[in-house]
N, C-alpha and C positions, 0 to 999 in steps of 0.2 A: 695387510693388519685385520686379525685378529679383534674379535668383539671384546674378549677376554684379556687383551692389552688397552684396550681403550677404555674397556671398566675401571682396569686399574687406575690409569693414568688421570681418568675422573672422580674416582676416588681419592687420590689423592691430591688432586688440584679441590677438592672441594672441603677435604678433614682440616690442608694443612701441613701434611707429615705421612711419612711411610708408614711409621708405625700405628699410627691412627687409622690409617687405611687398612691396612693387616685386619685389624680390628676389626672393622664395620663389613669388612668383605669376607670375613670368618677363614683365612688362609695367614700362611705365615710370612712375618715381613721379606724375605728373599724374593719370597715370589713375585711379590708387588714388583721388588726392585729389578727383578729379572724380566716382568710384563712390560714396565716401561721403558726398560733398556733395550728390548726388542724392537719396541716400539717405534725408540730415537733410530734405532742403528737404522733399521729397514728403510728408510728414507732420508738419513745422512741429519737430521737435525736434532735441535736441543730444546727440547719440551719445557722441564724444569731446571732449575740451580738450585746442584746442593751444596747446604752449607753447613758449618760447625754443628748448630744449633737450630736449623731452621730451613725451610727451602721457598723456591720465590719461581715464577709463572714466568719464561719468557715471554715477550711477543707474541709469539706464533703461540707456545703454552696458552695464552690468552684466551685466543681467538677458538682453538680448540675447543678448550673447554667450553666455551658459550653455544657449542655446536654438543659437546657429548653432551653434556647439563641438557638439551632441550631432546636429545636422542632418548636418555634414557627418562625423563619424564614421557615422554609418548610410550616408551616400552610401560611404564607404569600405567597408563590411560587405558594399555590393549591387554593389560591383566586385569585391568580393572572390571572389564567388557565380558572377559571370559571369566569373572568371578560371577558375575552375576548372573551365569547359564547358567549353575551350577551349586549341589551342595556344599559348597566351601569345605569339602572331607582334604586334611593337608595343608589346606592354607595358613599362613602365619600371618597375625596383624603386628606388625612393627612397631608400637607405642613409644616414644619417650617423652617427660616431662621434666620438667626445671622443681617441681614439689610430687614425687610418684604417688603421694597419699589422693591425690586427686585421680590418678589414672584409677583405682582400684577396684571404686563404685562400677568404674566405666568398663570397665574387663568382665568383671560379676555380670554385668548387664549384655556384653554380647557372649557370654560363654554359653548364659543361660538360652540363650535362642541359639547359639550354633557352637554344642557341645564340642565338635570336631576342631573346630579352630585352633592352631596355635599362636602362644602370645608371646613374643617377645618385649621385654619392659625396659627398657633404660632411663639415664638420666643424666642431665648436664646444662649446663646455662642457658637461657631464652637464647641469647647471640648465637650460641652455637647450634642450638637445636633448630634455628628456623632456616640454617645454613643446609643440616642434614633432612630437613623436608624436602626446603629446594632441589636438593640432587638425589631425591627421591632414595636416601638410605633410611630414612623412615617413613610411614603411611600416615601417620596422625601426629602431632606432635601436643601438648598441655603446656601453655609457657603463658607470663605474664610481660604485658606491656607490644604485644603484636596488636598489629592492626591489618584489616582485610586492604587486599589492595588485586589489584588486576590478575594473578595469580592465585592468592589466599583465602579460602572460607572459613570463617572463625564461629565461634557462638560463648558465650560467658557462660564458666564454669562455677566459677566463685569467686568474690573480691575480699580479698585480706588487708588488713594494715599493718604497715611496718611498725615493728616495736625495739624499745631499746632492752637490751638485759646486758646487768650488771652482781657483781659479785653481792655477797648480804654485805659484806665490810665497808661499799661503796656511800660515798657521799649521799647517791640519789635512791638507794636501798629503802629508807622510809617514805616513797614519794609513791604514789600509784601514778603518777604523768609526770612528762618532761616536756619544757615548752620547744622548741625546735632553733631556735636561735641560743638557747645553753646546753642545748645537745652539741651544738656545733662547736662550742668551744672544749668540748673533752678529746680524748684520745680515742677513735673510733677503730672498731674490730669491722671490716667491712667483707663483703663478697667480691669475688673477681672481676676484673672488668668486663663486661657482659650480661652480668647479672641483671637481672629485671628489678633487683632489690637496692640494687647500685644504685644503677640510672635512674632509680625515682629518687634516691635520697637525694642523688647530684643536681635533677631538675630542682628539686624541693629547696636545696641549700642556694639557689638565684647566684650562681657563679662564688659564694664564698668557699673558701679553699678548705677541703677536708680535711681533720687532721688526721691520718691514717697511722694507727699502732701495729695493724698486719691486715693482712689479706689472706682472707682463705677459702680456699675452695670447696667448701660445702658447709654445710650449716653443725656437722659435730665439729670440724675443726672453729668454726667461730664460736660455739658455745664453748669448747676446751681453752679456748684463748680466754675467753670472759670468766672460768671457774678459773683462770691462773693469774687475776684481775689486772691481764695485760691492756684492761682499756672495753669502751663498751662498746659489745657486738649490737648489731642493728639488724635484725633479721623478719621476714613475714610472722606475724604470730601465732600460724599452724606452727610452725619450725619448733617452736621451744617444747622441752620437755619438763618433768616433773624431778626436779634438781633442785633438794633445800638447800645449795651452794647458791643457788639463783635467784636474782630478782628480775622480772619481765614490767617494764613501765610502757604506758602509751604515749606513745607523742604525740602533740597537739599542738595548735596554730604554726602551722594545717597540718590536721593527720591526713597522711602517706596511704594511698588506697592502693594496692595495687590487683588487677582485674586478670584473673585467670582465666584463659582461653584455649578449646578445643580447637585445633587449624589442621586442616588438609590441605594437600593441593586440589585448588576449583577444580580443575579438568577432572578429578576422581571423589567427588563430593556425592555422585549419586549412586558410588558404587554401595554395596550390598551391607559392607563394611563399616562405611563412612556413614551411609544414611542411620544404621543402627546404634553408634556412637553418637550422632547427634539426637536421634532419637531419646536415647538413654538420658541427654544433658537437658531436654525438653520437658523428659518427666519427673 
């Protein structure tokens, strides 16, 4: 077994697909497929069930993923120890956020201290970001709705409220606020399942079924749908753009607050880059 084969398998298991794994590893998809196939062939086993539009781990694949995940977490810890003993020349900071605007000031603070550090900035929803962090695909993430646990350490970066966005000809357009009970009667434009804003709204709805007009996997998609008059977009206040065709309203009774947190693996909390990022938040 080669470590590259195990890394390819772990990436597929962590990201849920061969294409996503290839993007995270920076290689072509056929390379990932070949590495996983070679690993299965060497031991005469099936680790991943290939389906038309998805993959699923076999029971053996699940067991192996538990080991591979821990292995690459330990690799990250070893990397952190070595990084602490050098000037960080050539080191890459892998940071991803559900709203990249929160990451930019922290990246600037780190680059001021360590100008030689290269930075890769990504974005995704909160659920997938946590999975990426746990599997070692990111060094740190910034996401809402993430709590500390035995494996993760975090610090609050910002607090945002959820807002409703409508086109200027909508019945809500003349208002500054909308009650949650009234909002839930509208056709809603929501972020995808797994996003912190979607989860926060569902929690606040307290069992009331959301009337979904459209699911969007980005802020831009949600706002474009609102501009087209497809419904009421629900986004964080800092995601709003200056567009004369749209009006933003505060949601009240209750207000829905998202707490954005800087998160790293607890085992790497004291590495040079993590310390610099957490110190930048405190400042």
